[in-house]
Structure formats: structure tokens, C-alpha cells
BALUM-872069 format. One record per residue (C-alpha): residue in three letters; x, y, z. Coordinates in steps of 0.2 Angstrom, whole numbers, always signed. Each point is the difference from the previous one (the first is absolute). Last residue first. Layout:
BEGIN
<rec residuo="ALA" px="X" py="Y" pz="Z"/>
...
//
This chain:
BEGIN
<rec residuo="LYS" px="+515" py="+603" pz="+580"/>
<rec residuo="GLU" px="+7" py="-16" pz="-8"/>
<rec residuo="SER" px="+10" py="-4" pz="+16"/>
<rec residuo="ILE" px="-16" py="+0" pz="+11"/>
<rec residuo="PHE" px="-9" py="-12" pz="-12"/>
<rec residuo="LYS" px="+14" py="-12" pz="-1"/>
<rec residuo="LEU" px="+2" py="+0" pz="+19"/>
<rec residuo="LEU" px="-18" py="-4" pz="+2"/>
<rec residuo="ASP" px="+0" py="-13" pz="-13"/>
<rec residuo="ASP" px="+15" py="-8" pz="+9"/>
<rec residuo="TYR" px="-9" py="+1" pz="+17"/>
<rec residuo="ASN" px="-16" py="-8" pz="-6"/>
<rec residuo="VAL" px="-12" py="+7" pz="+13"/>
<rec residuo="MET" px="-9" py="-11" pz="+13"/>
<rec residuo="ILE" px="-16" py="+10" pz="+7"/>
<rec residuo="LYS" px="-7" py="-6" pz="+16"/>
<rec residuo="THR" px="-19" py="+3" pz="+3"/>
<rec residuo="GLY" px="-5" py="-17" pz="-4"/>
<rec residuo="SER" px="+13" py="-7" pz="-11"/>
<rec residuo="LYS" px="+3" py="+13" pz="-14"/>
<rec residuo="ILE" px="+12" py="-2" pz="-14"/>
<rec residuo="HIS" px="+12" py="+12" pz="-9"/>
<rec residuo="ARG" px="+7" py="+5" pz="-17"/>
<rec residuo="VAL" px="+4" py="+19" pz="+0"/>
<rec residuo="LYS" px="-10" py="+14" pz="-8"/>
<rec residuo="ASN" px="-16" py="-8" pz="+4"/>
<rec residuo="LYS" px="-8" py="+16" pz="+7"/>
<rec residuo="LYS" px="-3" py="-8" pz="+17"/>
<rec residuo="CYS" px="+18" py="-7" pz="+0"/>
<rec residuo="LEU" px="+8" py="+17" pz="-4"/>
<rec residuo="ASP" px="-10" py="+7" pz="+14"/>
<rec residuo="ARG" px="+7" py="-13" pz="+12"/>
<rec residuo="ILE" px="+17" py="+4" pz="-5"/>
<rec residuo="TYR" px="-3" py="+19" pz="+2"/>
<rec residuo="TYR" px="-8" py="-3" pz="+17"/>
<rec residuo="SER" px="+15" py="-10" pz="+5"/>
<rec residuo="THR" px="+11" py="+14" pz="-3"/>
<rec residuo="LEU" px="+15" py="+4" pz="-12"/>
<rec residuo="CYS" px="+10" py="+15" pz="+5"/>
<rec residuo="SER" px="+16" py="-10" pz="-1"/>
<rec residuo="ASN" px="+14" py="+7" pz="+11"/>
<rec residuo="PRO" px="+5" py="-18" pz="+7"/>
<rec residuo="ASP" px="+3" py="-6" pz="-18"/>
<rec residuo="GLU" px="+4" py="-19" pz="-1"/>
<rec residuo="GLU" px="-7" py="-4" pz="+17"/>
<rec residuo="LYS" px="-15" py="+12" pz="-3"/>
<rec residuo="ILE" px="-5" py="-10" pz="-15"/>
<rec residuo="MET" px="+0" py="-16" pz="+10"/>
<rec residuo="GLU" px="-10" py="+8" pz="+14"/>
<rec residuo="LEU" px="-12" py="+6" pz="-13"/>
<rec residuo="ALA" px="-3" py="-17" pz="-7"/>
<rec residuo="GLN" px="-2" py="-8" pz="+17"/>
<rec residuo="ARG" px="-13" py="+13" pz="+5"/>
<rec residuo="ILE" px="-10" py="-2" pz="-16"/>
<rec residuo="SER" px="+1" py="-19" pz="+2"/>
<rec residuo="ARG" px="+12" py="-9" pz="-11"/>
<rec residuo="MET" px="-1" py="-11" pz="-16"/>
<rec residuo="ARG" px="+16" py="-4" pz="-8"/>
<rec residuo="PRO" px="-6" py="-8" pz="-16"/>
<rec residuo="LEU" px="+5" py="-19" pz="-2"/>
<rec residuo="ASN" px="+11" py="-4" pz="-15"/>
<rec residuo="MET" px="-2" py="-18" pz="-6"/>
//
């Protein structure tokens, strides 16, 4: 069974910044993608957990 890599917005951004320190991606942008249902995510109270692989796929397609 393949489990999705669910990360908080902050964790996802940190992982992206590790691979590309000059990335212009922001937490606001990731949050906006979630609000517009562009990437898979779940909400637990006020916390948003984003599917990291789906986020990478979306970014690479743009």
C-alpha cells in the first residue's frame, strides 16, 4: 500500500527550499492552491496538510 506524503504547508515549503534554495514559492501560494482545490489536501481544524507529491506534480506542470 502506497501512503501519500502528507505535509504541513510549512514542512512542504521547507522540503522544496532544501532542493532549490532560490525557489520563489511561498506558503501563501501553497495555501492558495489548497483553497482553490488545485492540489489534494486535508484540513484538521485550522491546519492544512498538503499531499506533497501532488504539489510537486502541479508545480512541475506549470
